[in-house]
C-alpha positions in Angstrom: -12.6 -28.8 -10.8 -9.5 -27.2 -12.5 -11.6 -24.1 -13.3 -12.6 -23.7 -9.6 -9.0 -24.0 -8.5 -8.0 -21.4 -11.1 -10.7 -19.0 -10.0 -9.7 -19.4 -6.3 -6.0 -18.8 -7.2 -6.9 -15.8 -9.3 -8.9 -14.4 -6.4 -5.9 -14.7 -4.1 -3.5 -13.1 -6.6 -5.9 -10.2 -7.2 -6.5 -9.6 -3.5 -2.8 -9.9 -2.8 -2.1 -7.2 -5.4 -4.7 -4.9 -3.8 -3.3 -5.5 -0.4 0.3 -4.7 -1.5 -0.9 -1.6 -3.4 -2.7 -0.4 -0.3 0.3 -1.0 1.9 2.4 0.9 -0.5 0.1 3.9 -0.5 0.0 3.8 3.4 3.8 3.8 3.5 4.0 6.6 1.0 1.6 8.7 3.1 3.6 8.0 6.2 6.8 9.2 4.4 5.0 12.3 3.2 3.9 13.1 6.8 7.5 12.7 8.0 8.7 15.0 5.2 6.1 17.6 6.1 7.0 17.5 9.8 10.7 17.8 9.0 10.0 20.9 6.8 8.1 22.5 9.7 10.9 21.9 12.1 13.4 23.4 9.6 11.3 26.5 9.3 11.0 26.7 13.0 7.1 26.4 13.0 
């Protein structure tokens, strides 16, 4: 029984890490898009 609980807990931890990593990448891409748009505005494009 303890092994099953440990496996379930590990699955939650691993999926949580992947979710946080994915969110971090999405936020980073959003920031890059904002930077690119700001550069376009500065150049007058």
